[in-house]
Each structure stands twice: as structure tokens, then as C-alpha cells.
C-alpha positions in Angstrom: 39.5 68.1 90.7 41.1 71.5 91.0 43.4 73.1 88.4 46.8 74.2 89.7 49.1 77.1 88.8 52.8 77.3 89.6 53.6 80.7 91.1 57.1 82.1 91.1 58.0 84.8 93.6 61.5 86.3 93.2 63.4 88.9 95.3 66.5 90.3 93.7 67.8 92.6 96.5 67.5 93.0 100.3 64.4 95.1 101.0 63.1 95.0 97.4 59.5 94.1 96.8 59.0 90.6 95.5 58.1 90.1 91.9 55.3 87.5 91.3 54.3 85.8 88.2 52.5 82.6 87.1 55.2 80.3 85.8 52.8 77.8 84.3 49.5 76.0 84.5 49.6 72.3 85.3 47.6 70.5 82.6 44.9 67.9 83.4 43.0 67.3 86.6 45.5 66.5 89.3 45.2 66.0 93.1 47.4 68.2 95.3 49.8 65.3 95.8 50.2 64.8 92.0 50.7 68.6 91.5 53.3 68.6 94.2 55.3 65.9 92.4 55.2 68.0 89.3 56.2 71.1 91.2 59.2 69.2 92.5 60.3 68.4 89.0 59.9 72.0 87.9 61.8 73.3 90.9 64.8 71.1 90.3 65.2 72.5 86.8 64.0 76.1 87.1 66.4 79.0 87.6 65.0 82.6 87.7 66.8 85.2 85.6 68.4 86.7 88.7 70.1 83.3 89.5 70.9 82.0 86.0 74.7 82.1 86.3 74.8 81.2 90.0 75.1 77.7 91.5 71.9 77.1 93.5 70.4 75.0 96.2 66.8 73.8 96.1 65.0 73.2 99.3 61.4 72.3 100.2 59.3 74.0 102.9 56.8 72.1 105.0 53.9 73.6 103.0 55.2 71.9 99.8 56.7 75.1 98.3 60.3 75.2 97.1 63.1 77.7 97.6 65.8 78.3 95.1 68.8 80.0 96.8 72.3 80.9 95.9 74.6 78.1 96.9 77.4 80.3 98.1 75.1 82.3 100.3 76.2 85.6 98.7 73.7 88.2 97.6 70.0 88.5 98.4 68.4 87.0 95.4 66.0 84.2 96.1 63.1 82.5 94.5 60.0 80.6 95.9 57.9 78.3 93.8 54.5 77.3 95.1 51.2 75.8 94.0 48.1 78.0 93.7 44.7 76.4 93.3 42.9 77.9 90.4 39.3 78.8 91.3 36.5 79.3 88.8 33.6 81.7 89.4 
């Protein structure tokens, strides 16, 4: 079974380049469905630094990724969490 990484992509201002980082590696061999369940748990609790003091909404895209957006709709900060399949050479 593949190994999965949780990728965080944040944008802090309109027109700014996104900042990407690996948030964590999911331990153990998991199917994609199992990894998506864990990603959901992570997304519900996670707040990037740019949104720490802001009430947020968490929504899921059709590809299984999650968006963390400011609840009041003000500002341009946003965060996307998604699964990346880790490949081995």
C-alpha cells in the first residue's frame, strides 16, 4: 500500500505566491480512503498561522482536499490541505 503525505498550501494575500509544505506523513500503510478519513480529522483541527486568530470554515472539494477559509469572508488568506502519494524510487 502507498504511503501518504498531507500537503499544506497557504496563500496570505491576493496575488501572492502560495507557500507549500508537508504538514505530516501518515503512519502505517493506508488505503486512499483511510488516508482521506485521517485528512478530514486533521483539517477540522488545523489552522495555518495566517488564520490562527480568525474564525474559519472548513470545506471539502470533490477531489478529497480540504479548504480552510476565513468565516467572515474578509481578507485573502486561505489554506488547502490535500493528500500526496509518496513514491519510492
